[in-house]
Backbone of each chain as ProteinMPNN parsed JSONL, in Angstrom:
{"seq_chain_A": "MNPAGRIHVGLDLVRIGHIEASVERFGSRFLDRVFTEGELRYCMAERGPSASRLAARFAAKEAARKILCVDDEPVGWRSIEVVRASSGWCDLVLHGAARTLARRAGYVGFSLSMTHESEYASAVVVGERRRRKENR", "coords_chain_A": {"N_chain_A": [[109.388, 101.157, 65.937], [107.574, 103.774, 64.433], [108.819, 107.105, 64.079], [107.753, 109.245, 63.595], [104.817, 108.623, 63.944], [101.519, 108.819, 65.739], [100.193, 107.092, 67.528], [101.429, 104.541, 69.147], [102.095, 101.362, 70.044], [102.68, 98.878, 72.621], [103.48, 95.369, 73.151], [103.497, 92.511, 75.31], [104.278, 89.222, 76.621], [104.069, 86.791, 79.272], [105.473, 84.18, 80.719], [103.171, 82.737, 83.367], [104.484, 80.91, 85.512], [107.314, 81.326, 85.308], [107.701, 83.699, 86.517], [106.552, 83.04, 89.241], [108.343, 81.472, 89.773], [110.692, 83.374, 90.155], [109.835, 84.376, 92.431], [109.661, 82.458, 94.216], [112.318, 81.847, 94.509], [113.874, 84.114, 94.876], [112.321, 85.555, 96.747], [111.279, 88.458, 98.476], [113.476, 90.108, 97.684], [113.251, 90.09, 94.629], [110.671, 91.141, 94.694], [110.807, 93.384, 95.744], [112.314, 94.948, 94.094], [111.106, 94.756, 91.656], [108.5, 95.579, 91.926], [106.162, 98.257, 92.881], [105.046, 99.597, 96.007], [102.454, 100.045, 96.112], [101.642, 98.169, 94.144], [102.318, 95.674, 95.046], [100.781, 95.722, 97.299], [98.206, 95.357, 96.346], [98.428, 92.961, 94.641], [99.293, 90.813, 96.761], [97.275, 90.845, 98.211], [95.553, 89.006, 99.405], [95.45, 85.741, 99.648], [98.885, 85.479, 100.052], [101.336, 86.011, 97.464], [99.886, 86.569, 94.324], [100.647, 85.221, 91.487], [99.819, 85.542, 89.109], [98.553, 87.918, 88.759], [101.06, 89.326, 89.408], [102.856, 88.685, 87.166], [101.245, 89.721, 85.159], [101.67, 92.354, 85.576], [104.143, 92.74, 85.163], [104.527, 92.132, 82.814], [103.037, 94.393, 81.52], [104.936, 96.338, 82.539], [107.065, 95.626, 80.836], [106.02, 96.054, 78.414], [105.45, 98.718, 78.187], [108.086, 99.649, 78.363], [108.895, 98.986, 76.171], [107.44, 100.731, 74.169], [108.466, 102.998, 75.098], [111.037, 103.007, 74.007], [113.28, 102.177, 75.498], [116.202, 101.743, 75.599], [119.562, 101.441, 76.258], [119.185, 103.141, 78.394], [119.398, 103.96, 81.745], [116.654, 102.679, 83.331], [114.616, 101.991, 85.929], [112.483, 99.238, 87.333], [110.649, 99.751, 88.969], [109.837, 102.257, 88.403], [108.039, 102.53, 86.478], [104.603, 101.745, 86.842], [101.731, 100.024, 87.593], [98.499, 101.298, 88.306], [95.515, 100.772, 89.984], [92.162, 101.437, 89.9], [89.444, 101.908, 91.95], [87.391, 100.864, 90.443], [88.163, 98.854, 88.934], [89.516, 99.227, 86.828], [92.778, 99.765, 85.179], [95.259, 101.638, 85.147], [98.57, 103.098, 83.706], [101.254, 104.618, 85.401], [104.03, 106.837, 85.301], [106.963, 107.387, 86.771], [110.136, 109.053, 87.862], [113.067, 108.058, 85.78], [111.564, 106.72, 83.656], [109.313, 108.331, 83.624], [110.552, 110.769, 82.729], [111.854, 109.624, 80.22], [109.265, 109.534, 78.626], [108.511, 111.966, 78.612], [110.322, 113.236, 76.969], [109.862, 111.914, 74.392], [107.625, 112.796, 73.862], [104.974, 112.038, 74.708], [101.539, 111.905, 75.377], [99.687, 110.71, 76.747], [98.684, 107.173, 78.118], [97.245, 104.191, 77.368], [96.282, 101.068, 79.189], [96.083, 97.653, 78.928], [95.458, 94.271, 80.431], [95.769, 90.849, 80.718], [95.476, 87.694, 81.89], [95.921, 83.937, 81.608], [95.874, 80.438, 82.494], [98.282, 79.726, 82.034], [99.895, 81.9, 80.804], [100.836, 85.551, 80.961], [99.498, 88.582, 79.869], [100.16, 92.079, 78.198], [99.03, 95.031, 76.936], [100.046, 98.306, 75.804], [98.884, 101.369, 74.988], [100.291, 104.302, 73.452], [100.036, 107.849, 73.309], [101.397, 110.045, 70.938], [102.376, 113.547, 70.91], [101.904, 115.515, 67.899], [104.293, 116.049, 65.391], [104.928, 118.721, 65.007], [103.906, 119.805, 67.076], [105.609, 119.026, 69.094], [107.884, 120.279, 69.452]], "CA_chain_A": [[108.468, 102.05, 65.979], [107.755, 105.087, 63.641], [108.857, 108.022, 65.371], [106.696, 110.146, 63.242], [103.392, 108.243, 64.268], [101.175, 109.377, 66.832], [100.244, 106.018, 68.134], [102.549, 103.388, 69.456], [101.896, 100.224, 70.852], [103.731, 97.727, 73.076], [102.921, 94.242, 73.901], [104.438, 91.794, 76.19], [103.882, 88.163, 77.177], [104.974, 86.564, 80.255], [104.899, 83.049, 81.452], [103.188, 83.105, 84.818], [105.404, 80.177, 86.184], [108.479, 82.231, 85.563], [107.529, 84.92, 87.61], [106.251, 82.45, 90.354], [109.691, 80.672, 90.265], [111.532, 84.222, 90.634], [109.206, 84.684, 93.704], [110.049, 81.51, 95.179], [113.729, 81.9, 94.365], [114.458, 85.552, 95.335], [111.407, 86.349, 97.515], [111.218, 90.048, 98.698], [114.089, 90.775, 96.852], [112.705, 90.269, 93.468], [109.468, 91.711, 94.747], [110.77, 94.655, 95.955], [113.015, 95.486, 92.986], [110.469, 95.226, 90.538], [106.968, 96.082, 92.052], [105.982, 99.281, 93.732], [104.403, 99.23, 97.339], [101.045, 99.942, 95.638], [101.092, 96.916, 93.201], [102.248, 94.56, 95.73], [99.634, 95.597, 98.083], [96.921, 94.632, 95.417], [98.958, 91.414, 94.164], [99.586, 90.051, 97.784], [96.363, 91.232, 99.298], [94.805, 87.529, 99.434], [96.476, 84.263, 100.368], [99.845, 85.348, 99.361], [101.441, 86.863, 96.437], [99.349, 86.232, 92.999], [101.676, 84.929, 90.426], [99.213, 85.544, 87.607], [98.68, 89.477, 88.74], [102.414, 89.95, 89.363], [103.204, 88.408, 85.788], [100.55, 90.739, 84.317], [102.165, 93.804, 85.799], [105.464, 92.671, 84.747], [104.427, 92.327, 81.069], [102.779, 95.936, 81.353], [106.212, 97.245, 82.579], [107.834, 95.596, 79.836], [105.281, 96.657, 77.27], [105.867, 100.238, 78.285], [109.421, 99.947, 78.066], [108.943, 98.863, 74.536], [107.206, 101.845, 73.572], [109.299, 104.218, 75.606], [112.187, 102.914, 73.289], [114.121, 101.877, 76.616], [117.433, 100.692, 74.678], [120.512, 101.409, 77.056], [118.637, 103.959, 79.587], [118.893, 103.108, 82.988], [115.012, 102.642, 83.867], [114.393, 101.002, 86.813], [111.458, 98.579, 86.939], [109.684, 100.489, 89.756], [109.45, 103.641, 87.852], [106.873, 101.939, 85.744], [103.608, 101.377, 87.925], [100.232, 99.495, 87.409], [97.892, 101.484, 89.31], [94.309, 99.914, 89.847], [91.293, 102.219, 90.478], [88.339, 101.031, 92.68], [86.395, 100.314, 89.443], [88.651, 97.701, 88.626], [90.383, 99.788, 85.569], [94.329, 99.782, 85.523], [96.304, 102.671, 84.34], [100.04, 103.312, 83.868], [101.771, 105.728, 85.825], [105.547, 106.779, 85.134], [107.774, 107.982, 87.755], [111.691, 109.128, 87.622], [113.474, 108.063, 84.335], [110.536, 106.357, 82.883], [108.435, 109.946, 82.862], [111.453, 111.912, 81.611], [111.861, 109.141, 78.857], [107.932, 109.72, 78.016], [108.237, 113.433, 78.129], [111.293, 113.555, 75.925], [109.327, 111.351, 73.259], [105.929, 113.482, 73.334], [103.969, 111.121, 75.159], [100.75, 112.785, 76.167], [98.869, 109.927, 77.609], [98.638, 105.941, 77.664], [96.34, 103.196, 77.849], [96.836, 99.763, 79.321], [95.19, 96.323, 78.934], [96.353, 93.214, 80.881], [94.945, 89.74, 80.675], [96.277, 86.34, 82.46], [95.051, 82.682, 81.57], [96.541, 79.496, 83.345], [99.906, 79.843, 81.905], [100.623, 83.427, 80.464], [100.057, 86.848, 81.162], [99.904, 89.586, 78.699], [99.674, 93.252, 78.614], [99.087, 95.867, 75.856], [100.255, 99.519, 76.341], [99.118, 102.032, 73.793], [100.651, 105.508, 73.882], [99.742, 108.636, 71.917], [102.531, 111.337, 71.189], [101.934, 114.986, 70.092], [102.175, 115.646, 66.512], [105.559, 116.72, 65.579], [105.109, 119.995, 65.207], [103.642, 120.31, 68.532], [106.541, 118.259, 70.017], [109.011, 121.161, 69.385]], "C_chain_A": [[108.637, 103.184, 65.12], [107.543, 106.047, 64.276], [108.267, 109.072, 64.778], [105.156, 109.855, 63.634], [102.965, 109.079, 65.669], [100.78, 108.469, 67.832], [101.021, 104.889, 68.257], [101.965, 102.483, 70.439], [102.967, 98.984, 71.305], [103.045, 96.625, 73.521], [103.979, 93.302, 74.73], [103.904, 90.38, 76.566], [104.751, 87.412, 77.986], [104.666, 85.028, 80.534], [104.836, 82.882, 82.98], [104.221, 82.163, 85.698], [106.848, 80.649, 86.128], [108.773, 82.922, 86.595], [107.237, 84.222, 89.02], [107.672, 81.787, 90.858], [110.75, 81.97, 90.805], [110.965, 84.747, 92.121], [109.677, 83.701, 94.675], [111.733, 81.604, 95.533], [114.249, 83.016, 95.205], [113.388, 86.066, 96.473], [111.114, 87.692, 97.366], [112.314, 90.597, 97.685], [113.904, 91.044, 95.421], [111.508, 91.319, 93.701], [109.731, 93.184, 94.613], [111.677, 95.729, 94.783], [112.282, 95.836, 91.747], [109.111, 95.712, 90.488], [107.133, 97.047, 93.024], [105.118, 98.611, 94.978], [102.977, 98.87, 96.648], [100.735, 98.412, 95.019], [101.33, 95.689, 93.81], [101.143, 94.51, 96.846], [98.373, 94.831, 97.504], [97.234, 93.252, 95.149], [98.941, 90.727, 95.154], [98.363, 90.353, 98.803], [95.582, 89.878, 99.74], [95.466, 86.524, 99.953], [97.913, 84.807, 99.427], [100.041, 85.847, 98.274], [100.796, 85.921, 95.028], [100.194, 86.198, 91.935], [101.214, 85.392, 89.153], [99.188, 87.313, 87.833], [100.031, 90.099, 88.621], [102.651, 89.632, 87.679], [102.602, 89.479, 84.768], [101.347, 91.874, 84.55], [103.618, 93.909, 85.192], [105.309, 92.655, 83.162], [103.943, 93.674, 80.842], [104.051, 96.93, 81.4], [106.936, 97.177, 81.224], [107.31, 96.083, 78.554], [105.56, 98.381, 77.156], [107.246, 100.558, 78.112], [109.619, 99.785, 76.388], [108.441, 100.034, 73.778], [107.934, 103.277, 73.8], [110.739, 103.974, 74.908], [113.399, 102.716, 74.665], [115.232, 101.057, 75.998], [118.335, 100.589, 76.105], [120.349, 102.527, 78.12], [118.592, 103.375, 80.69], [117.32, 103.477, 83.423], [114.971, 101.641, 84.661], [112.688, 100.384, 86.894], [110.169, 99.265, 87.749], [109.041, 101.877, 89.38], [108.283, 103.547, 86.741], [105.794, 101.395, 86.605], [102.296, 101.186, 87.076], [99.603, 100.173, 88.339], [96.254, 101.018, 88.751], [93.28, 101.09, 90.7], [90.107, 101.124, 91.228], [87.388, 100.433, 91.796], [86.887, 99.126, 89.016], [89.648, 97.949, 87.416], [91.882, 99.886, 86.101], [94.563, 100.755, 84.363], [97.901, 102.59, 84.606], [100.444, 104.802, 84.277], [103.252, 105.58, 85.769], [105.743, 107.871, 86.173], [109.363, 108.228, 86.95], [111.964, 109.239, 86.003], [112.387, 107.733, 83.273], [109.744, 107.723, 82.292], [109.382, 110.463, 82.504], [111.405, 111.567, 80.364], [110.5, 109.66, 77.683], [107.825, 110.892, 77.44], [109.156, 114.047, 76.973], [110.512, 113.033, 74.439], [108.038, 112.26, 73.065], [105.13, 112.934, 73.573], [102.981, 111.877, 75.955], [99.641, 112.159, 77.09], [98.918, 108.252, 77.042], [97.586, 105.098, 78.317], [96.729, 101.777, 78.077], [95.869, 98.585, 79.414], [95.706, 95.099, 79.516], [95.424, 91.992, 80.933], [95.899, 88.527, 81.422], [95.133, 85.122, 82.169], [95.897, 81.712, 82.572], [97.826, 79.464, 83.299], [100.582, 81.048, 81.657], [99.637, 84.295, 80.972], [100.328, 87.895, 79.833], [99.488, 90.922, 79.137], [99.932, 94.108, 77.174], [99.129, 97.364, 76.308], [100.158, 100.186, 74.929], [99.488, 103.542, 74.322], [100.329, 106.443, 72.407], [100.789, 109.968, 72.367], [101.817, 112.444, 70.482], [102.637, 114.67, 68.764], [103.532, 116.147, 66.465], [105.985, 117.692, 65.679], [104.986, 120.656, 66.54], [104.638, 119.908, 69.56], [107.738, 119.158, 70.113], [109.044, 121.917, 70.739]], "O_chain_A": [[109.775, 103.638, 65.001], [106.538, 106.224, 64.966], [108.215, 110.051, 65.522], [104.341, 110.778, 63.634], [103.691, 109.729, 66.421], [100.926, 108.826, 69.001], [101.234, 104.261, 67.22], [101.432, 102.837, 71.49], [103.772, 98.366, 70.608], [102.058, 96.781, 74.239], [105.195, 93.49, 74.688], [102.73, 90.5, 76.915], [105.939, 87.263, 77.698], [103.475, 84.719, 80.554], [105.798, 82.861, 83.748], [104.789, 82.74, 86.625], [107.569, 80.264, 87.049], [109.724, 82.87, 87.375], [107.68, 84.822, 90.0], [108.017, 81.628, 92.029], [111.542, 81.731, 91.717], [111.659, 85.462, 92.843], [110.047, 84.021, 95.805], [112.229, 81.447, 96.649], [115.002, 82.807, 96.156], [113.727, 87.072, 97.096], [110.731, 88.141, 96.286], [112.003, 91.5, 96.909], [114.326, 92.099, 94.947], [111.4, 92.278, 92.936], [109.231, 93.991, 93.829], [111.638, 96.958, 94.723], [112.54, 96.758, 90.974], [108.552, 96.148, 89.482], [107.978, 96.939, 93.913], [104.641, 97.477, 94.99], [102.469, 97.749, 96.617], [99.805, 97.68, 95.356], [100.783, 94.671, 93.387], [100.669, 93.448, 97.25], [97.722, 93.943, 98.056], [96.399, 92.381, 95.394], [98.523, 89.614, 94.835], [98.455, 90.137, 100.011], [94.884, 90.07, 100.736], [96.146, 86.769, 100.949], [97.974, 84.551, 98.224], [99.016, 86.287, 97.754], [101.188, 84.783, 94.771], [100.485, 87.282, 91.43], [101.976, 85.627, 88.215], [99.839, 87.974, 87.023], [100.253, 91.113, 87.959], [102.572, 90.637, 86.973], [103.211, 89.99, 83.828], [101.75, 92.422, 83.525], [104.143, 94.958, 84.816], [106.106, 93.251, 82.436], [104.461, 94.221, 79.868], [104.253, 97.917, 80.693], [107.333, 98.145, 80.576], [108.072, 96.491, 77.678], [105.817, 99.034, 76.145], [107.578, 101.681, 77.733], [110.373, 100.405, 75.638], [109.025, 100.326, 72.735], [107.996, 104.27, 73.075], [111.63, 104.755, 75.243], [114.46, 103.322, 74.516], [115.167, 99.832, 75.907], [117.97, 99.818, 76.992], [121.363, 102.853, 78.737], [117.9, 102.369, 80.847], [117.002, 104.6, 83.814], [115.229, 100.493, 84.296], [111.767, 101.107, 86.515], [109.014, 99.321, 87.328], [108.063, 102.434, 89.877], [107.745, 104.544, 86.259], [106.164, 100.387, 87.207], [101.886, 101.91, 86.169], [99.972, 99.841, 89.466], [95.864, 100.932, 87.586], [93.525, 101.525, 91.825], [89.987, 99.91, 91.066], [86.607, 99.58, 92.217], [86.064, 98.27, 88.693], [90.452, 97.094, 87.043], [92.138, 100.061, 87.292], [94.238, 100.732, 83.175], [98.373, 102.067, 85.615], [100.109, 105.847, 83.72], [103.797, 104.521, 86.079], [105.054, 108.863, 86.413], [109.701, 107.781, 85.854], [111.459, 110.016, 85.193], [112.3, 108.341, 82.206], [109.575, 108.097, 81.131], [109.068, 110.902, 81.398], [111.127, 112.327, 79.437], [110.58, 110.001, 76.503], [107.348, 111.145, 76.334], [108.89, 115.011, 76.257], [110.598, 113.757, 73.447], [107.533, 112.316, 71.943], [104.178, 113.048, 72.801], [103.303, 112.438, 77.002], [98.92, 112.747, 77.896], [99.127, 107.991, 75.857], [97.145, 105.22, 79.46], [97.465, 101.241, 77.248], [94.833, 98.734, 80.062], [96.72, 94.791, 78.891], [94.247, 92.216, 81.216], [97.122, 88.665, 81.392], [93.921, 85.2, 82.375], [96.582, 82.259, 83.435], [98.533, 79.226, 84.278], [101.677, 81.301, 82.16], [98.451, 84.19, 81.281], [101.263, 87.854, 79.034], [98.732, 91.12, 80.088], [100.886, 93.866, 76.436], [98.304, 97.712, 77.153], [100.868, 99.906, 73.963], [99.079, 103.956, 75.407], [100.325, 106.161, 71.208], [100.96, 110.589, 73.416], [100.898, 112.319, 69.672], [103.57, 113.898, 68.54], [103.971, 116.683, 67.482], [107.067, 117.956, 66.204], [105.602, 121.609, 67.019], [104.588, 120.333, 70.714], [108.634, 118.793, 70.875], [109.922, 122.751, 70.96]]}, "seq_chain_B": "MKDDIREILHEHARLTQDARTLADGADLYQVGMTSHASVNVMLALESRFDIEFPDRMLRRGTFASVAAMRAAVEELLAASDVRMPQAVSA", "coords_chain_B": {"N_chain_B": [[135.864, 84.754, 88.132], [134.324, 85.023, 85.444], [133.607, 82.369, 85.177], [131.921, 82.047, 87.385], [129.804, 83.721, 86.783], [129.065, 82.826, 84.256], [127.716, 80.199, 85.249], [125.895, 81.223, 86.877], [124.409, 82.603, 84.883], [123.824, 80.065, 83.279], [122.152, 78.893, 85.226], [120.03, 80.695, 85.531], [119.146, 81.981, 83.44], [117.895, 80.95, 81.106], [118.934, 80.487, 78.562], [119.223, 80.07, 74.798], [121.489, 78.638, 73.951], [124.219, 76.897, 75.503], [125.226, 78.655, 78.333], [127.884, 78.018, 79.773], [129.551, 77.748, 77.469], [129.651, 80.031, 75.883], [131.081, 82.853, 74.44], [133.094, 85.623, 75.864], [132.19, 87.864, 74.819], [129.924, 87.393, 73.49], [126.562, 88.284, 72.475], [124.092, 88.489, 74.707], [121.293, 88.816, 74.553], [120.985, 87.807, 72.271], [120.748, 85.4, 72.117], [118.662, 84.61, 73.68], [118.145, 85.836, 76.084], [116.114, 87.322, 78.214], [114.187, 90.341, 79.684], [112.985, 89.667, 82.126], [114.741, 87.554, 82.631], [117.137, 88.567, 83.104], [116.741, 90.256, 85.313], [116.472, 88.209, 87.183], [119.093, 87.229, 86.925], [120.573, 89.278, 87.711], [119.992, 89.521, 90.34], [120.819, 87.111, 91.399], [123.664, 87.462, 90.92], [124.215, 89.59, 92.545], [123.767, 88.099, 95.082], [125.758, 86.384, 94.787], [128.276, 87.993, 94.555], [127.571, 89.733, 96.881], [127.057, 92.106, 96.5], [125.116, 95.198, 95.321], [123.172, 96.165, 92.753], [122.87, 99.591, 91.566], [120.365, 101.521, 90.675], [121.26, 103.168, 88.496], [122.812, 101.457, 86.98], [120.902, 99.678, 85.88], [120.74, 98.947, 83.146], [120.216, 97.859, 79.89], [122.626, 97.152, 78.769], [124.227, 96.471, 80.699], [123.76, 93.873, 81.173], [124.158, 92.723, 78.855], [126.427, 90.744, 77.958], [128.865, 88.327, 78.967], [131.351, 89.52, 79.467], [130.379, 92.214, 79.991], [128.959, 92.139, 82.148], [130.723, 91.112, 83.901], [132.509, 93.317, 83.931], [130.827, 95.259, 85.304], [130.52, 93.899, 87.651], [133.233, 94.082, 88.668], [133.114, 96.622, 88.979], [131.524, 97.555, 91.069], [132.493, 95.642, 92.881], [134.791, 97.244, 93.269], [134.16, 99.824, 94.344], [132.763, 99.035, 96.693], [135.005, 98.084, 97.876], [135.409, 95.475, 98.698], [136.857, 92.285, 98.162], [136.857, 89.24, 96.847], [138.198, 85.728, 96.914], [137.658, 84.425, 94.572], [137.054, 86.31, 92.739], [139.684, 87.741, 92.375], [141.302, 85.832, 91.719], [140.356, 85.295, 88.966]], "CA_chain_B": [[134.444, 85.326, 88.189], [133.537, 84.637, 84.425], [132.898, 81.037, 85.176], [130.649, 82.281, 88.117], [128.977, 84.5, 85.96], [128.586, 81.756, 83.22], [127.246, 79.561, 86.005], [124.603, 82.06, 87.045], [123.487, 82.31, 83.504], [123.287, 78.478, 83.243], [120.925, 78.555, 85.981], [118.727, 81.589, 85.634], [118.918, 82.929, 82.1], [117.289, 80.427, 80.2], [119.57, 80.841, 77.229], [118.968, 78.838, 73.846], [122.731, 78.2, 74.155], [124.94, 76.681, 77.032], [126.063, 79.661, 78.74], [129.179, 77.878, 79.831], [130.732, 77.941, 76.354], [129.329, 81.333, 75.178], [132.465, 83.798, 74.203], [132.942, 86.364, 76.93], [131.318, 89.013, 74.439], [128.564, 87.085, 72.921], [125.286, 88.984, 72.974], [123.027, 87.547, 75.227], [119.876, 89.217, 73.976], [120.6, 87.398, 70.765], [120.658, 83.538, 72.308], [117.328, 84.28, 74.426], [117.913, 86.719, 77.366], [114.826, 88.582, 78.276], [114.148, 91.401, 80.6], [112.977, 89.054, 83.297], [115.837, 86.828, 83.07], [118.252, 89.741, 83.298], [116.291, 90.439, 86.631], [116.776, 86.913, 87.92], [120.58, 87.016, 86.629], [121.058, 90.418, 88.548], [119.67, 89.325, 91.946], [121.877, 86.077, 91.477], [125.035, 88.088, 91.082], [124.123, 90.303, 93.986], [123.959, 87.282, 95.968], [127.165, 85.516, 94.677], [129.16, 88.558, 94.948], [127.532, 90.574, 98.003], [126.874, 93.689, 95.863], [123.864, 95.633, 94.653], [123.131, 97.119, 91.679], [122.25, 100.697, 91.519], [119.574, 102.087, 89.491], [122.208, 103.85, 87.211], [123.314, 100.319, 86.155], [119.831, 98.858, 85.257], [120.461, 99.294, 81.758], [120.061, 96.664, 79.001], [123.836, 96.829, 78.333], [124.901, 96.084, 81.996], [123.723, 92.403, 81.165], [124.426, 92.062, 77.431], [127.47, 89.74, 77.867], [129.639, 87.784, 80.105], [132.347, 90.442, 79.803], [129.875, 93.522, 80.608], [128.561, 91.63, 83.68], [132.063, 91.33, 84.744], [132.953, 94.831, 84.247], [129.591, 95.78, 86.289], [130.476, 93.681, 88.943], [134.395, 94.69, 89.253], [133.15, 98.223, 89.39], [130.711, 97.623, 92.151], [133.389, 95.454, 94.287], [135.865, 97.947, 93.774], [133.382, 100.75, 94.853], [132.565, 98.662, 98.269], [136.274, 97.958, 98.416], [135.166, 93.941, 98.782], [137.591, 91.473, 97.511], [136.539, 87.955, 96.887], [139.132, 85.372, 96.418], [137.244, 84.113, 93.367], [137.239, 87.619, 91.827], [140.743, 88.302, 92.159], [141.88, 84.947, 90.854], [139.763, 84.909, 87.741]], "C_chain_B": [[133.838, 85.282, 86.977], [132.913, 83.274, 84.382], [131.679, 81.299, 86.256], [129.578, 82.808, 87.334], [128.255, 83.518, 84.996], [127.645, 80.774, 84.016], [125.887, 80.055, 86.546], [123.767, 82.156, 85.869], [122.946, 81.104, 83.106], [122.083, 78.324, 83.97], [119.646, 79.431, 86.187], [118.27, 82.149, 84.199], [117.961, 82.408, 80.952], [117.632, 80.665, 78.61], [119.389, 79.7, 75.745], [120.208, 78.194, 73.644], [123.441, 77.961, 75.625], [125.691, 77.657, 77.248], [127.556, 79.534, 79.11], [129.967, 78.064, 78.844], [130.348, 79.052, 75.747], [130.639, 82.21, 75.124], [131.679, 84.857, 75.313], [131.973, 87.866, 76.142], [130.183, 88.82, 73.454], [127.303, 87.882, 73.341], [124.225, 88.243, 73.331], [121.571, 87.527, 74.82], [119.676, 88.234, 72.346], [120.658, 85.739, 71.241], [119.598, 83.369, 73.697], [117.162, 85.194, 75.657], [116.823, 87.674, 77.214], [115.03, 89.581, 79.386], [113.909, 90.794, 82.036], [114.277, 88.134, 83.79], [116.858, 87.589, 83.682], [117.95, 89.953, 84.827], [117.01, 89.157, 87.689], [118.523, 86.817, 87.959], [121.118, 88.239, 87.782], [120.951, 89.854, 90.056], [120.611, 87.98, 92.163], [123.341, 86.502, 91.697], [124.986, 89.029, 92.224], [124.188, 89.405, 94.817], [125.187, 86.651, 96.077], [128.1, 86.716, 95.211], [129.158, 89.733, 96.22], [127.509, 92.049, 97.402], [125.33, 93.999, 95.452], [124.182, 96.644, 93.808], [122.414, 98.231, 91.529], [121.184, 101.198, 90.352], [120.159, 102.665, 88.295], [122.627, 102.574, 86.248], [122.174, 99.369, 85.681], [119.626, 98.906, 83.937], [120.659, 97.796, 80.887], [121.768, 96.152, 78.717], [124.812, 96.093, 79.307], [124.838, 94.044, 81.709], [123.749, 91.953, 79.821], [125.423, 91.067, 77.05], [128.102, 89.53, 79.11], [130.699, 88.895, 80.745], [131.4, 91.757, 80.502], [129.412, 93.234, 81.913], [129.983, 91.748, 84.565], [132.734, 92.253, 84.983], [132.16, 95.425, 85.336], [130.319, 95.388, 87.806], [131.823, 93.91, 89.463], [134.179, 95.985, 89.755], [132.453, 98.243, 90.923], [131.593, 96.799, 93.255], [134.333, 96.413, 94.615], [135.387, 99.298, 94.662], [132.987, 100.324, 96.483], [133.804, 98.218, 98.66], [136.171, 96.625, 98.889], [135.9, 93.343, 97.799], [137.469, 89.938, 97.78], [137.607, 87.167, 96.289], [139.039, 84.777, 94.856], [137.487, 85.458, 92.297], [138.589, 88.13, 91.507], [141.784, 87.174, 91.228], [141.584, 84.83, 89.368], [140.246, 85.517, 86.3]], "O_chain_B": [[132.631, 85.491, 87.091], [131.91, 83.014, 83.718], [130.569, 80.816, 86.031], [128.482, 82.249, 87.298], [127.029, 83.425, 84.957], [126.642, 80.482, 83.365], [124.905, 79.317, 86.624], [122.579, 81.834, 85.858], [121.807, 80.999, 82.65], [121.099, 77.743, 83.513], [118.598, 79.123, 86.755], [117.177, 82.664, 83.962], [117.396, 83.106, 80.11], [116.846, 80.942, 77.704], [119.475, 78.487, 75.936], [120.114, 77.085, 73.119], [123.265, 78.653, 76.628], [126.739, 77.792, 76.618], [128.378, 80.434, 78.936], [131.088, 78.518, 79.074], [130.918, 79.069, 74.656], [131.279, 82.079, 76.167], [130.489, 84.995, 75.596], [131.285, 88.667, 76.775], [129.624, 89.691, 72.787], [127.083, 88.087, 74.535], [123.542, 87.522, 72.603], [120.831, 86.545, 74.755], [118.696, 88.056, 71.623], [120.571, 84.93, 70.317], [119.613, 82.443, 74.509], [116.059, 85.273, 76.198], [116.657, 88.551, 76.365], [116.11, 89.578, 79.977], [114.486, 91.264, 83.017], [114.707, 88.016, 84.938], [117.392, 87.233, 84.733], [118.899, 89.827, 85.601], [117.801, 89.25, 88.628], [119.121, 86.375, 88.94], [122.007, 87.995, 88.598], [121.931, 89.825, 90.8], [121.147, 87.904, 93.268], [124.083, 85.969, 92.522], [126.044, 89.119, 92.848], [124.88, 89.835, 95.74], [125.704, 86.365, 97.157], [128.702, 86.503, 96.263], [130.118, 90.422, 96.565], [128.0, 93.009, 97.997], [124.491, 93.112, 95.296], [124.98, 97.579, 93.879], [121.214, 98.041, 91.335], [121.471, 101.142, 89.156], [119.591, 102.641, 87.204], [122.748, 102.658, 85.026], [122.487, 98.321, 85.116], [118.483, 98.911, 83.481], [121.227, 96.81, 81.356], [122.075, 94.98, 78.5], [125.787, 95.398, 79.023], [125.697, 93.217, 82.015], [123.371, 90.805, 79.589], [125.356, 90.539, 75.94], [128.002, 90.25, 80.103], [130.903, 89.147, 81.933], [131.807, 92.228, 81.565], [129.482, 94.105, 82.781], [130.178, 92.345, 85.624], [133.497, 92.327, 85.946], [132.723, 96.049, 86.235], [130.591, 96.136, 88.744], [131.87, 93.98, 90.692], [134.799, 96.482, 90.695], [132.915, 98.952, 91.818], [131.503, 97.155, 94.43], [134.754, 96.6, 95.756], [136.114, 99.767, 95.538], [132.925, 101.177, 97.368], [133.871, 97.896, 99.846], [137.046, 96.458, 99.738], [135.744, 93.7, 96.631], [137.926, 89.437, 98.808], [138.095, 87.611, 95.25], [139.997, 84.666, 94.091], [138.07, 85.401, 91.214], [138.753, 88.862, 90.531], [142.659, 87.448, 90.406], [142.41, 84.345, 88.594], [139.699, 85.15, 85.261]]}, "name": "protein", "num_of_chains": 2, "seq": "MNPAGRIHVGLDLVRIGHIEASVERFGSRFLDRVFTEGELRYCMAERGPSASRLAARFAAKEAARKILCVDDEPVGWRSIEVVRASSGWCDLVLHGAARTLARRAGYVGFSLSMTHESEYASAVVVGERRRRKENRMKDDIREILHEHARLTQDARTLADGADLYQVGMTSHASVNVMLALESRFDIEFPDRMLRRGTFASVAAMRAAVEELLAASDVRMPQAVSA"}
């Protein structure tokens, strides 16, 4: 990442089957550690958990971690949340440690796009930071 | 304990090398450990050792090597005052 740049991009790709396997293996322990109540409400609203939706949200969280430069900082998965508006558009909402990291880095906004196909889910997060002189 | 950790890595981490033969300090992220795999490994460690990783330990470094995971598990076992036979004899 260019620390002086204004626009930063994070991308992640997740194999849907791997998320499905975690749900089968660990059940609610996996779901509750990684996803917020709101995310689970949407992803599990129909006939049980939707692995593709969960995988897309996992990719979004990981993409966000990339542009936040989460290295050895303790940032829980639930502190990065995908919120879906009634229109269907999804936004990124940060809480706790993730929000602190974003503020420290000077981020003023994020944009999120997710997609999934038969085997893979992917997400792109674009973040805008204040210019350096505004970041003081 | 290290053998238990290696078995968990072998089963859950999808590494590019056999976890059972990795050096204690080998960087797992260099041999294919992903963020998702680290969640699986964490949950398996919790089940195996009857512990729970607090948010403060959900760091990349906690799951970076067999040695790092052993240190984390030992810290949590000490905190909960739980001693398992395998943990003592490892």
